N, C-alpha and C positions, 0 to 999 in steps of 0.2 A: 656503494649498493643501494639499490633500491626494492621495494616489495610491490607487490600487486594485491588487490583486494581478491581473494580466490571466491567467497560468497559471504552473503550477509545470514548472520544467525538471529533468529527470535526464540526467545524463551516463551514456552507457553505450558498450559495446563495439558493440553491435549494435542500432540503434534499433529496428529492425522487429520483432526477435523479442521483445526487451523490452516494447516496446508491446503486442504480441499477448497476452505473459503477463500485463502488468497489466489488460488490457481483461477476460480471462477471469477474474482474481481479483475484480475492481470492478464487472463488467458494464458497462463503460464502452463507447463506440462510436468509430470514425472519424468525422471532421467530416463532416457531409453535402456531398457534391460532392468531397471531398477525401481519398479512400481513401490508405491508406498501402500502400506495396510495398516488397517485400523489399529493393531496391536504394535504397531512400530514405534518407538520413543523418540525417534529421528526420521523425518521426512524431508527431502531435498526435492525442490521444485525449480524449473529452470524457464526463462523466457523462450519464446518460440523461435529465437534464433541461436539459443545456447548462451548468449554472450552474457547473463546475469543469472545467478543462481541465489536461492533463499532456501536457508536450513531451519526447519523448525523442531526444536529439541523439547521433550517434555522434562518439565522442571516442576519439582513439588514446593516452590517457595510460596509464600503468601501472594495473593492476586496485587497486582500493582494498583497503587493507591496516590502516586504522585505523576506530575507530566514526565513523559519521556524525555530523555535528553537526546535522543538519536530516534529519528521517525523518516519514513518514506514521504517525498514530495512527488504527486503522480500528475502528469501533463497527459490529458485525454488526447487520444488520436482521431476516435471516430464521433465523438459527441462533443458539445460545449460543455462548460464546466457545470452548469445548473443541472444538465441533463444526466452528466456522470455522476453528480452528487445525488440525484433522485435515484439512479439505479443502484448506487452503492447502498443507499439507505433500504430500498426494496429487497437487498438479499442478506440484511442483518447488520450493516453498519449504524453506527449512532452518531448523532451530530452533537460536536464538542463546542465549536466556536464558529459562526459566520463571520468571517474578514474578508467577504467578497467585495466590498466597497472601501477597502482599508486605504488606497492611495487613491481612491475617487471611484466614481460610479462604476462598477464592474470590474475594477482594477484591483485584483486581491485574491484570496483562497479562501477554502472552507476546511476547517478542521474536523475529521470524523474519526470514530474509533471502531476498530475491528470487533468481532464477538467476545475477546479476552479483554479488551480496554487499550490494545495499543494503537496509539495515535497515529494518524498519515493526514497528508494535506491533498486536497484536489486544487490543482491549478488552472489557470486558463488554459484552454487550447491553443495551439499554434496561432490559428484564424483569429481567435480572440485577442492574442497578442498584437497581431497586425494590425487590427481594427482599432486597438487603444495606444499603439505605441506612442502617439503624440501627447497622452496623457502621462505615461509612466517615464517616458525617457529612453 
């Protein structure tokens, strides 16, 4: 017997505010017929095609103080990595670590954090990967 991943759950101090921030970053939407509201302790969002869902749950535990053991790796579709990082920073992400040259010039990733400190990485776009494929193999 096998299982599938139903959705990804993210604990948060404010489920609504964090879901709204990630909707902006990813271009996700509320579940049709189930809008998220500020007083909701659980807020689900989904990718435009409905293929991936993220559930934000209000949690009163102390704020995160150590590195995430699980995080999102995001590949830009409309911008290159540098432009995507700049855009994410402009909407409230914070820079955690710049590893954009980890495997050579321009071949790596950038670690950011959302407004509640949850880390995520911005990878190279598909076009950037094609241009540097000879470097990273």
